[in-house]
N, C-alpha and C positions, 0 to 999 in steps of 0.2 A: 589614772587609776589608782593611785594611792589614795585621793580624794574619795571616792567610793568605799574603801576602806574604813576610812575615820567615821564616814556618814553611818555606815553599818554598825561598828564600833558602838556610836553613838547611840542609835536606836536599842542596840541590844542592853547597853548599861540604863537607859532610862526605862527599858520594857523591866528589866530587874529590879529597879529602884521604885518603882511604881508596885509592882507586884510585893516586893517585903514592905513598902510601907502598908498596903494592904493586910497583909499578915501579922504585923506587929499591934494592929490596933485590938485592946483589949473586949471581952464580950460585953463591957459597960458601954460602950460604942455603938455596937451594932444594934440595928431596928428590926425589931420583929414584924413580921406581915401578919396583919390583922384579918385579912381578906378570908373569907373561907373560901376554898376551892370547891367546886362540886365535881365529883367526877362524872363525865358524858361517857354511858356506854354506847358506842357508836353501831354495835348490833342490836339495839333492842327493837327499833322500828322496823329492821326485816325480820326480824325473830318475831315480833306480833303478827307481821304479816303471812310469815310462812304458815303460825298457827293459826291464824285465821281462813288460810286456803286449805288446810289439811282437815279442819273442823270449823266450822262458822260459829262465830261468837268466841272460838277462844282465844282470840287475838285481844279480845275485848276483856276478857278474864286475866289475862297476862297483864293487861294495862291496869289492871284493878277498877275496871270501868263495868259494875257489875249489873248496872240499870240498863245498859244497853243490849244486854245479851237476850232480853224477852222481845225488843223490838226487833234485833234481827232475826230471831227464829218467827216470829209474828210474819212479816214481812216476805222471809221465804215459804212458811207454811201457806199463808193466805194464795201467793202466785203458784206454788206447787197443787193446791187444792184446784184452783180454777184450771190449771191446765189438764189435771186427771177428768175434773167434770166435761170441760171442753171437749175433750179427746176422747171423751164416752158418748156424748151426742153426736159429734161428727160422725164416728165408728156407727151409731144407730141410724143416724139418716143415710148414709152411703149403704149399708148394708139394704136398707128398706129400699133403696133408689134400685141397686143391682138386681133386688128380687123383683122389682115392677119391671124391668127390662127384660127378665126371664119368664115373665107371665103370670106371678103370683100375685095375689094381691089381698093377702092375709097377715098383714103387720099392722103395728100398733097407729100408723099413719096413713091410714084407709082415708082420714077427711083432708087429707093433700094431694094435688095434683104432683105429676113430675118436675115441674117447675119451682114450686114451691119447696119438694125435696132438695132440688140443686142449691135454690137460696140458702136454706137451712145449713145445707153441707158447706157452703161457701162462708158462712156466718160462722158458724163453729169452729172452722177451720182458721180463720183470720185469728181468733179469740182464743183459741190455741196457739196459735204463733206469738201472739202478743205475750199471751202469757208465759211463754218459754223464753221471750226476750226480757220481759221484767225479772224473771228469776234470775238470769245471767245478771243482769244488770244489778239486781240486788246482792250478789254473790259477790261482784267485783267490787260495789259499794263497802261493805262488809270488810273487806280485804285493804280498801283505801283507807278508810275509818280507822282501823287499827293502826295500819303504817303512820298516819298523819298523828292521832292521839300519840304514839308512841314519840312520835319526833317532838309534839309539844310539851311533854311532860318533863325534858329537859332543858327549856327555858324558864329563865329565872323571872318569876311572877310576883311581883310584891305591890304595896300600896302607893309607892313613891310617883307614880304617875296613874292620875284617877279619871274618867271620864262619866260623867252621869249627869243626867238631866235634870234641870233645877227651874223651878216655877217662882216668877218674881212679878212685881204688880209695875204695870206701865204708871208712871207719872203722870204722864198727860190725860190717859181715858179711863184710868183707875182698873183697867182689865188687866186679866192675869194672862202671862205670856208665858213659852215655853222657851227653854234656853238651855243650852249645854254649859257646865261648868267642868274645865280644864285645872286639875291641880297636880302640879310637879316639885315634890320634897326635894330636898338636896340634903 
């Protein structure tokens, strides 16, 4: 049992000695850390996604990618326009078909028979549903883009590693060839 006390005392004094040796060094022997640390905001991606979910394009503005806002509104506006247009045409053909079943023949589609009215209804209904699906897809893509862009803004991107295309002359056939040049600077 005494042996364990001696071992414990030995490590206790060894620990105190190493701590006192570190504190006795002067400031001239300390090494300064020259690597600049960038603070990572862990909530930035979720904030950008939330902003884009509340108002499409707001996440892109939060990420300072202003050029993406017209793309977001162009995609959403186009699909919403086609949804409204196809919905109006679907209802026009459906109402004309319902009036034909009631015995009236005074609509704007007098040149179409009943089977063509049904075909037109199905066509515009499918296009309306596709437009609604694309609107939802572009809305979700807007949110995902803001989230991913906020994640990628936190990475260190510099010119230490570059990959770029390179044209070079083939020595045997004297033709231009395309290659990839990989440069890694240390």
